[in-house]
TIVEXKE-367817 format. One record per residue (C-alpha): residue in three letters; x, y, z; chain; residue number from 0. Coordinates in nm, 4 decimals. Each point is the difference from the previous one (the first is absolute). Last residue first. Layout:
BEGIN
<site r="ALA" x="X" y="Y" z="Z" c="A" k="NUM"/>
...
***
This chain:
BEGIN
<site r="UNK" x="2.6284" y="-1.3899" z="0.3508" c="A" k="233"/>
<site r="UNK" x="-0.3057" y="-0.0476" z="0.2206" c="A" k="232"/>
<site r="UNK" x="-0.1532" y="-0.3425" z="-0.0476" c="A" k="231"/>
<site r="UNK" x="-0.3666" y="-0.0241" z="-0.0908" c="A" k="230"/>
<site r="UNK" x="-0.3321" y="-0.0998" z="0.1524" c="A" k="229"/>
<site r="UNK" x="-0.3451" y="0.0700" z="-0.1393" c="A" k="228"/>
<site r="UNK" x="-0.3025" y="0.0136" z="0.2277" c="A" k="227"/>
<site r="UNK" x="-0.3183" y="-0.0647" z="-0.1951" c="A" k="226"/>
<site r="UNK" x="-0.1371" y="0.3029" z="-0.1784" c="A" k="225"/>
<site r="UNK" x="-0.2134" y="0.2621" z="0.1714" c="A" k="224"/>
<site r="UNK" x="-0.3433" y="0.1181" z="-0.1082" c="A" k="223"/>
<site r="UNK" x="-0.0764" y="0.3391" z="-0.1516" c="A" k="222"/>
<site r="UNK" x="-0.1696" y="-0.1287" z="-0.3140" c="A" k="221"/>
<site r="UNK" x="0.2989" y="0.0239" z="-0.2349" c="A" k="220"/>
<site r="UNK" x="0.2437" y="-0.1443" z="0.2526" c="A" k="219"/>
<site r="UNK" x="0.1916" y="0.1437" z="0.2946" c="A" k="218"/>
<site r="UNK" x="0.3426" y="-0.1597" z="0.0345" c="A" k="217"/>
<site r="UNK" x="0.1281" y="-0.1971" z="0.2979" c="A" k="216"/>
<site r="UNK" x="0.3524" y="-0.0254" z="0.1392" c="A" k="215"/>
<site r="UNK" x="0.2619" y="-0.2169" z="0.1677" c="A" k="214"/>
<site r="UNK" x="0.3740" y="0.0654" z="-0.0101" c="A" k="213"/>
<site r="UNK" x="0.2590" y="-0.2222" z="0.1703" c="A" k="212"/>
<site r="UNK" x="0.3601" y="0.1220" z="-0.0106" c="A" k="211"/>
<site r="UNK" x="-0.0079" y="0.0909" z="0.3686" c="A" k="210"/>
<site r="UNK" x="0.1831" y="0.3068" z="0.1278" c="A" k="209"/>
<site r="UNK" x="-0.3062" y="0.2236" z="0.0363" c="A" k="208"/>
<site r="UNK" x="0.1025" y="0.1401" z="0.3374" c="A" k="207"/>
<site r="UNK" x="-0.1576" y="0.3350" z="-0.0768" c="A" k="206"/>
<site r="UNK" x="-0.2299" y="-0.0392" z="-0.2976" c="A" k="205"/>
<site r="UNK" x="0.1501" y="0.0838" z="-0.3403" c="A" k="204"/>
<site r="UNK" x="-0.1555" y="0.3205" z="-0.1291" c="A" k="203"/>
<site r="UNK" x="-0.1659" y="-0.0566" z="-0.3391" c="A" k="202"/>
<site r="UNK" x="0.1384" y="0.0274" z="-0.3524" c="A" k="201"/>
<site r="UNK" x="-0.2048" y="-0.0432" z="-0.3159" c="A" k="200"/>
<site r="UNK" x="0.0936" y="-0.1635" z="-0.3296" c="A" k="199"/>
<site r="UNK" x="-0.1243" y="-0.0203" z="-0.3574" c="A" k="198"/>
<site r="UNK" x="-0.1562" y="-0.2215" z="-0.2643" c="A" k="197"/>
<site r="UNK" x="-0.3439" y="0.1080" z="0.1251" c="A" k="196"/>
<site r="UNK" x="0.0408" y="0.2434" z="0.2858" c="A" k="195"/>
<site r="UNK" x="0.0296" y="-0.1139" z="0.3619" c="A" k="194"/>
<site r="UNK" x="-0.2652" y="0.1883" z="0.1930" c="A" k="193"/>
<site r="UNK" x="0.0694" y="0.2537" z="0.2734" c="A" k="192"/>
<site r="UNK" x="-0.2972" y="0.1355" z="0.1978" c="A" k="191"/>
<site r="UNK" x="0.0997" y="-0.1881" z="0.3178" c="A" k="190"/>
<site r="UNK" x="0.2749" y="-0.2570" z="-0.0539" c="A" k="189"/>
<site r="UNK" x="0.1268" y="-0.0174" z="0.3612" c="A" k="188"/>
<site r="UNK" x="0.1918" y="-0.3244" z="0.0461" c="A" k="187"/>
<site r="UNK" x="-0.1147" y="-0.2391" z="0.2717" c="A" k="186"/>
<site r="UNK" x="0.2413" y="-0.2267" z="0.1896" c="A" k="185"/>
<site r="UNK" x="-0.0391" y="-0.3769" z="-0.0456" c="A" k="184"/>
<site r="UNK" x="0.3524" y="-0.0411" z="-0.1355" c="A" k="183"/>
<site r="UNK" x="-0.0776" y="0.2639" z="-0.2596" c="A" k="182"/>
<site r="UNK" x="-0.3717" y="0.0657" z="-0.0334" c="A" k="181"/>
<site r="UNK" x="-0.2258" y="0.1481" z="-0.2662" c="A" k="180"/>
<site r="UNK" x="-0.3773" y="0.0282" z="0.0282" c="A" k="179"/>
<site r="UNK" x="-0.2752" y="0.1258" z="-0.2280" c="A" k="178"/>
<site r="UNK" x="0.2307" y="0.1048" z="-0.2826" c="A" k="177"/>
<site r="UNK" x="-0.1455" y="0.1727" z="-0.3033" c="A" k="176"/>
<site r="UNK" x="0.2066" y="-0.1186" z="-0.2954" c="A" k="175"/>
<site r="UNK" x="-0.0390" y="0.1641" z="-0.3403" c="A" k="174"/>
<site r="UNK" x="-0.0094" y="-0.2782" z="-0.2569" c="A" k="173"/>
<site r="UNK" x="0.2164" y="-0.0685" z="-0.3069" c="A" k="172"/>
<site r="UNK" x="0.2305" y="-0.2253" z="0.2069" c="A" k="171"/>
<site r="UNK" x="0.3730" y="0.0499" z="0.0608" c="A" k="170"/>
<site r="UNK" x="-0.0594" y="0.1515" z="0.3474" c="A" k="169"/>
<site r="UNK" x="0.3141" y="0.0585" z="0.2036" c="A" k="168"/>
<site r="UNK" x="-0.0623" y="0.0923" z="0.3651" c="A" k="167"/>
<site r="UNK" x="0.2902" y="0.1778" z="0.1682" c="A" k="166"/>
<site r="UNK" x="0.0180" y="-0.0084" z="0.3784" c="A" k="165"/>
<site r="UNK" x="0.1903" y="0.3019" z="0.1243" c="A" k="164"/>
<site r="UNK" x="0.2771" y="0.0448" z="0.2550" c="A" k="163"/>
<site r="UNK" x="0.2624" y="-0.0431" z="-0.2703" c="A" k="162"/>
<site r="UNK" x="-0.1802" y="-0.1556" z="-0.2968" c="A" k="161"/>
<site r="UNK" x="-0.0896" y="-0.3499" z="0.1156" c="A" k="160"/>
<site r="UNK" x="-0.1750" y="-0.2240" z="-0.2508" c="A" k="159"/>
<site r="UNK" x="-0.3452" y="-0.1296" z="-0.0858" c="A" k="158"/>
<site r="UNK" x="-0.1485" y="-0.1861" z="-0.2970" c="A" k="157"/>
<site r="UNK" x="-0.3423" y="-0.0109" z="-0.1707" c="A" k="156"/>
<site r="UNK" x="-0.0422" y="-0.2996" z="-0.2330" c="A" k="155"/>
<site r="UNK" x="-0.2167" y="-0.1750" z="0.2614" c="A" k="154"/>
<site r="UNK" x="-0.2678" y="0.2647" z="-0.0579" c="A" k="153"/>
<site r="UNK" x="-0.0450" y="-0.1170" z="-0.3579" c="A" k="152"/>
<site r="UNK" x="-0.0423" y="-0.3589" z="0.1168" c="A" k="151"/>
<site r="UNK" x="-0.2676" y="0.1125" z="0.2451" c="A" k="150"/>
<site r="UNK" x="-0.1981" y="0.1225" z="-0.2978" c="A" k="149"/>
<site r="UNK" x="-0.0433" y="0.3412" z="-0.1592" c="A" k="148"/>
<site r="UNK" x="-0.3004" y="0.0739" z="-0.2243" c="A" k="147"/>
<site r="UNK" x="0.0751" y="-0.0241" z="-0.3715" c="A" k="146"/>
<site r="UNK" x="0.2118" y="0.2382" z="-0.2045" c="A" k="145"/>
<site r="UNK" x="-0.0536" y="0.0345" z="-0.3772" c="A" k="144"/>
<site r="UNK" x="-0.3037" y="0.2261" z="0.0449" c="A" k="143"/>
<site r="UNK" x="0.2030" y="0.2621" z="0.1833" c="A" k="142"/>
<site r="UNK" x="-0.0780" y="0.0492" z="0.3699" c="A" k="141"/>
<site r="UNK" x="-0.0920" y="0.3537" z="0.1082" c="A" k="140"/>
<site r="UNK" x="-0.0035" y="0.0077" z="0.3777" c="A" k="139"/>
<site r="UNK" x="-0.2168" y="0.2494" z="0.1873" c="A" k="138"/>
<site r="UNK" x="0.0856" y="0.0273" z="0.3685" c="A" k="137"/>
<site r="UNK" x="-0.2497" y="0.1380" z="0.2494" c="A" k="136"/>
<site r="UNK" x="-0.0872" y="0.3417" z="0.1423" c="A" k="135"/>
<site r="UNK" x="-0.3145" y="0.0663" z="0.2013" c="A" k="134"/>
<site r="UNK" x="-0.0811" y="0.3665" z="0.0470" c="A" k="133"/>
<site r="UNK" x="-0.2382" y="0.0959" z="0.2800" c="A" k="132"/>
<site r="UNK" x="-0.2121" y="0.3116" z="0.0292" c="A" k="131"/>
<site r="UNK" x="-0.0938" y="0.1027" z="0.3512" c="A" k="130"/>
<site r="UNK" x="-0.2849" y="0.2325" z="0.0867" c="A" k="129"/>
<site r="UNK" x="-0.0409" y="0.1149" z="0.3624" c="A" k="128"/>
<site r="UNK" x="-0.3369" y="0.1702" z="0.0228" c="A" k="127"/>
<site r="UNK" x="-0.0497" y="0.3001" z="0.2269" c="A" k="126"/>
<site r="UNK" x="-0.3225" y="0.0875" z="-0.1768" c="A" k="125"/>
<site r="UNK" x="-0.2320" y="-0.1951" z="-0.2280" c="A" k="124"/>
<site r="UNK" x="-0.2261" y="0.2129" z="-0.2191" c="A" k="123"/>
<site r="UNK" x="0.0014" y="-0.2337" z="-0.2999" c="A" k="122"/>
<site r="UNK" x="0.1117" y="-0.3489" z="0.0924" c="A" k="121"/>
<site r="UNK" x="0.3623" y="-0.0855" z="-0.0588" c="A" k="120"/>
<site r="UNK" x="0.1303" y="-0.2403" z="-0.2649" c="A" k="119"/>
<site r="UNK" x="0.3176" y="-0.1931" z="0.0637" c="A" k="118"/>
<site r="UNK" x="0.3053" y="0.0418" z="-0.2282" c="A" k="117"/>
<site r="UNK" x="0.1697" y="-0.3189" z="-0.1160" c="A" k="116"/>
<site r="UNK" x="0.3320" y="0.0151" z="-0.1866" c="A" k="115"/>
<site r="UNK" x="0.1151" y="-0.2985" z="-0.2052" c="A" k="114"/>
<site r="UNK" x="0.3570" y="-0.0001" z="-0.1268" c="A" k="113"/>
<site r="UNK" x="0.1748" y="-0.2587" z="-0.2190" c="A" k="112"/>
<site r="UNK" x="0.3787" y="0.0008" z="-0.0131" c="A" k="111"/>
<site r="UNK" x="0.2485" y="-0.0976" z="-0.2690" c="A" k="110"/>
<site r="UNK" x="0.2318" y="-0.2962" z="-0.0593" c="A" k="109"/>
<site r="UNK" x="0.1409" y="-0.1408" z="-0.3237" c="A" k="108"/>
<site r="UNK" x="0.0458" y="-0.3721" z="-0.0534" c="A" k="107"/>
<site r="UNK" x="0.2672" y="-0.1645" z="-0.2134" c="A" k="106"/>
<site r="UNK" x="0.0866" y="-0.0962" z="-0.3572" c="A" k="105"/>
<site r="UNK" x="-0.2500" y="0.2186" z="-0.1863" c="A" k="104"/>
<site r="UNK" x="0.1156" y="0.3318" z="0.1403" c="A" k="103"/>
<site r="UNK" x="-0.2577" y="0.2818" z="-0.0278" c="A" k="102"/>
<site r="UNK" x="0.0041" y="0.2540" z="-0.2814" c="A" k="101"/>
<site r="UNK" x="-0.3201" y="0.1832" z="0.0808" c="A" k="100"/>
<site r="UNK" x="-0.3489" y="-0.0457" z="-0.1340" c="A" k="99"/>
<site r="UNK" x="-0.3329" y="0.0762" z="0.1668" c="A" k="98"/>
<site r="UNK" x="-0.0274" y="-0.3037" z="0.2263" c="A" k="97"/>
<site r="UNK" x="-0.3407" y="-0.0253" z="0.1628" c="A" k="96"/>
<site r="UNK" x="-0.0772" y="-0.0319" z="0.3704" c="A" k="95"/>
<site r="UNK" x="-0.3678" y="-0.0605" z="0.0685" c="A" k="94"/>
<site r="UNK" x="-0.1767" y="0.0984" z="0.3196" c="A" k="93"/>
<site r="UNK" x="-0.2731" y="-0.2347" z="0.1141" c="A" k="92"/>
<site r="UNK" x="-0.2854" y="0.1155" z="0.2207" c="A" k="91"/>
<site r="UNK" x="-0.1655" y="-0.1290" z="0.3149" c="A" k="90"/>
<site r="UNK" x="-0.3032" y="0.1247" z="0.1890" c="A" k="89"/>
<site r="UNK" x="-0.1128" y="-0.0266" z="0.3631" c="A" k="88"/>
<site r="UNK" x="-0.0108" y="0.3765" z="0.0498" c="A" k="87"/>
<site r="UNK" x="0.0436" y="0.1926" z="-0.3236" c="A" k="86"/>
<site r="UNK" x="0.3243" y="0.0334" z="-0.1920" c="A" k="85"/>
<site r="UNK" x="0.0228" y="0.3290" z="-0.1862" c="A" k="84"/>
<site r="UNK" x="0.2535" y="0.0149" z="-0.2815" c="A" k="83"/>
<site r="UNK" x="0.3344" y="0.1414" z="-0.1109" c="A" k="82"/>
<site r="UNK" x="0.2637" y="-0.1602" z="-0.2237" c="A" k="81"/>
<site r="UNK" x="-0.2510" y="-0.2388" z="-0.1601" c="A" k="80"/>
<site r="UNK" x="0.2124" y="-0.1283" z="-0.1539" c="A" k="79"/>
<site r="UNK" x="0.3696" y="-0.0058" z="0.0740" c="A" k="78"/>
<site r="UNK" x="0.2471" y="0.0924" z="-0.2712" c="A" k="77"/>
<site r="UNK" x="0.3382" y="-0.1608" z="-0.0448" c="A" k="76"/>
<site r="UNK" x="0.3369" y="0.0852" z="-0.1536" c="A" k="75"/>
<site r="UNK" x="0.1409" y="0.1201" z="0.3344" c="A" k="74"/>
<site r="UNK" x="0.0985" y="0.3690" z="0.0182" c="A" k="73"/>
<site r="UNK" x="0.3741" y="0.0398" z="0.0269" c="A" k="72"/>
<site r="UNK" x="0.1268" y="0.0685" z="0.3546" c="A" k="71"/>
<site r="UNK" x="0.0156" y="0.3646" z="0.1054" c="A" k="70"/>
<site r="UNK" x="-0.0499" y="-0.0714" z="0.3679" c="A" k="69"/>
<site r="UNK" x="0.1413" y="-0.3160" z="0.1505" c="A" k="68"/>
<site r="UNK" x="-0.1747" y="0.0354" z="0.3375" c="A" k="67"/>
<site r="UNK" x="-0.2990" y="-0.2271" z="-0.0518" c="A" k="66"/>
<site r="UNK" x="0.1136" y="-0.2258" z="0.2833" c="A" k="65"/>
<site r="UNK" x="0.0412" y="-0.3141" z="-0.2098" c="A" k="64"/>
<site r="UNK" x="0.1173" y="0.1846" z="-0.3078" c="A" k="63"/>
<site r="UNK" x="-0.1320" y="0.2960" z="-0.2006" c="A" k="62"/>
<site r="UNK" x="-0.1032" y="-0.1836" z="-0.3168" c="A" k="61"/>
<site r="UNK" x="-0.3677" y="0.0950" z="0.0070" c="A" k="60"/>
<site r="UNK" x="-0.3464" y="-0.1443" z="-0.0574" c="A" k="59"/>
<site r="UNK" x="-0.3471" y="0.1464" z="0.0585" c="A" k="58"/>
<site r="UNK" x="-0.3286" y="-0.0476" z="0.1879" c="A" k="57"/>
<site r="UNK" x="-0.2367" y="0.2495" z="0.1690" c="A" k="56"/>
<site r="UNK" x="-0.2998" y="-0.1255" z="0.1957" c="A" k="55"/>
<site r="UNK" x="-0.2688" y="0.2232" z="0.1512" c="A" k="54"/>
<site r="UNK" x="-0.1593" y="-0.1885" z="0.2836" c="A" k="53"/>
<site r="UNK" x="-0.3585" y="-0.0807" z="0.0969" c="A" k="52"/>
<site r="UNK" x="-0.1083" y="-0.0725" z="0.3579" c="A" k="51"/>
<site r="UNK" x="-0.1001" y="-0.3200" z="0.1761" c="A" k="50"/>
<site r="UNK" x="0.3343" y="-0.1773" z="-0.0527" c="A" k="49"/>
<site r="UNK" x="0.0570" y="-0.3233" z="-0.1943" c="A" k="48"/>
<site r="UNK" x="0.1438" y="0.2021" z="-0.2920" c="A" k="47"/>
<site r="UNK" x="0.1872" y="-0.2180" z="-0.2479" c="A" k="46"/>
<site r="UNK" x="0.2749" y="0.0820" z="-0.2488" c="A" k="45"/>
<site r="UNK" x="0.0949" y="-0.2796" z="-0.2408" c="A" k="44"/>
<site r="UNK" x="0.3156" y="0.0098" z="-0.2082" c="A" k="43"/>
<site r="UNK" x="0.0236" y="-0.0829" z="-0.3700" c="A" k="42"/>
<site r="UNK" x="0.2733" y="-0.0580" z="-0.2566" c="A" k="41"/>
<site r="UNK" x="-0.0248" y="0.0854" z="-0.3680" c="A" k="40"/>
<site r="UNK" x="0.0363" y="-0.1170" z="-0.3609" c="A" k="39"/>
<site r="UNK" x="0.1648" y="-0.3268" z="0.1009" c="A" k="38"/>
<site r="UNK" x="0.3241" y="-0.1572" z="-0.1226" c="A" k="37"/>
<site r="UNK" x="0.2085" y="0.2422" z="0.2036" c="A" k="36"/>
<site r="UNK" x="-0.1530" y="-0.1416" z="0.3174" c="A" k="35"/>
<site r="UNK" x="-0.0358" y="0.2875" z="0.2477" c="A" k="34"/>
<site r="UNK" x="0.0651" y="-0.1271" z="0.3506" c="A" k="33"/>
<site r="UNK" x="-0.1753" y="0.2131" z="0.2609" c="A" k="32"/>
<site r="UNK" x="0.1076" y="-0.0016" z="0.3629" c="A" k="31"/>
<site r="UNK" x="-0.1446" y="-0.0169" z="0.3509" c="A" k="30"/>
<site r="UNK" x="-0.3415" y="-0.0863" z="-0.1356" c="A" k="29"/>
<site r="UNK" x="-0.3689" y="0.0805" z="-0.0016" c="A" k="28"/>
<site r="UNK" x="0.0007" y="0.3534" z="0.1402" c="A" k="27"/>
<site r="UNK" x="-0.2500" y="0.0290" z="0.2836" c="A" k="26"/>
<site r="UNK" x="-0.1478" y="0.3389" z="0.0941" c="A" k="25"/>
<site r="UNK" x="-0.1298" y="0.0566" z="0.3535" c="A" k="24"/>
<site r="UNK" x="0.2745" y="0.2317" z="0.1201" c="A" k="23"/>
<site r="UNK" x="0.2771" y="-0.2437" z="-0.0982" c="A" k="22"/>
<site r="UNK" x="-0.0309" y="-0.3614" z="-0.1056" c="A" k="21"/>
<site r="UNK" x="0.2654" y="-0.1880" z="-0.1950" c="A" k="20"/>
<site r="UNK" x="-0.0519" y="-0.3293" z="-0.1777" c="A" k="19"/>
<site r="UNK" x="0.2139" y="-0.2983" z="-0.0985" c="A" k="18"/>
<site r="UNK" x="-0.0681" y="-0.2326" z="0.2907" c="A" k="17"/>
<site r="UNK" x="0.3654" y="-0.0593" z="0.0747" c="A" k="16"/>
<site r="UNK" x="0.0984" y="0.3617" z="0.0476" c="A" k="15"/>
<site r="UNK" x="0.2440" y="0.2267" z="-0.1833" c="A" k="14"/>
<site r="UNK" x="0.0154" y="0.3597" z="0.1104" c="A" k="13"/>
<site r="UNK" x="-0.2033" y="0.2897" z="-0.1356" c="A" k="12"/>
<site r="UNK" x="0.1606" y="0.3354" z="0.0779" c="A" k="11"/>
<site r="UNK" x="-0.2418" y="0.2339" z="0.1775" c="A" k="10"/>
<site r="UNK" x="0.0010" y="0.3674" z="-0.0837" c="A" k="9"/>
<site r="UNK" x="-0.2379" y="0.2215" z="0.1925" c="A" k="8"/>
<site r="UNK" x="-0.1670" y="0.2748" z="-0.1973" c="A" k="7"/>
<site r="UNK" x="-0.1962" y="0.3210" z="0.0292" c="A" k="6"/>
<site r="UNK" x="-0.0669" y="0.0051" z="0.3715" c="A" k="5"/>
<site r="UNK" x="-0.3154" y="0.2037" z="0.0529" c="A" k="4"/>
<site r="UNK" x="-0.1476" y="0.1789" z="0.2992" c="A" k="3"/>
<site r="UNK" x="-0.3157" y="0.2006" z="-0.0707" c="A" k="2"/>
<site r="UNK" x="0.0065" y="0.3376" z="0.1629" c="A" k="1"/>
<site r="UNK" x="-0.1835" y="0.0795" z="0.3196" c="A" k="0"/>
***
């Protein structure tokens, strides 16, 4: 019988409180990477608690949350090592290094970090199901002049009705990843849509969302959630 192989399964990394993602035995040490523009590089740990080795491939892109924005400009970063073997029980650090690029200095830029893990198979094995897993997390480039966001920064965000949409206006230099957003206690779906730095995003207004009370939480640098922030809908 022929060997059965699945070449790739794509899994989008979602934010979690503990700041790590585990798929197919490989643990990526974060739900996001924040690249401080004042530093020479950023780092991300990749750990293998499994009993078999994996081949690890790492790279960045600018193809959006779902990886479907083909033809996007290549990010001004290299990842090293881009390809390596990770033995059972071992951990390695991948480094993300800026290679140039004319990036804004007054607000963040967002890219994506990818880590693909491919399990090893023993020589001579038959009828083996091999699954490679790609973990995809956000990579934020934060200029040196901008410090980490605080709750006071989040309080500057405002909300207004735009027809049957909820418009979120973000005057801050930070991309906003929203953990929860509610109007009058009713949840708003913000899946895979961030609010850009110094920009706006629209979300569907929940049915029956007639209240002017908005409550929300942002996801911070380490994957945790901010305190609940309340605002009045304009």
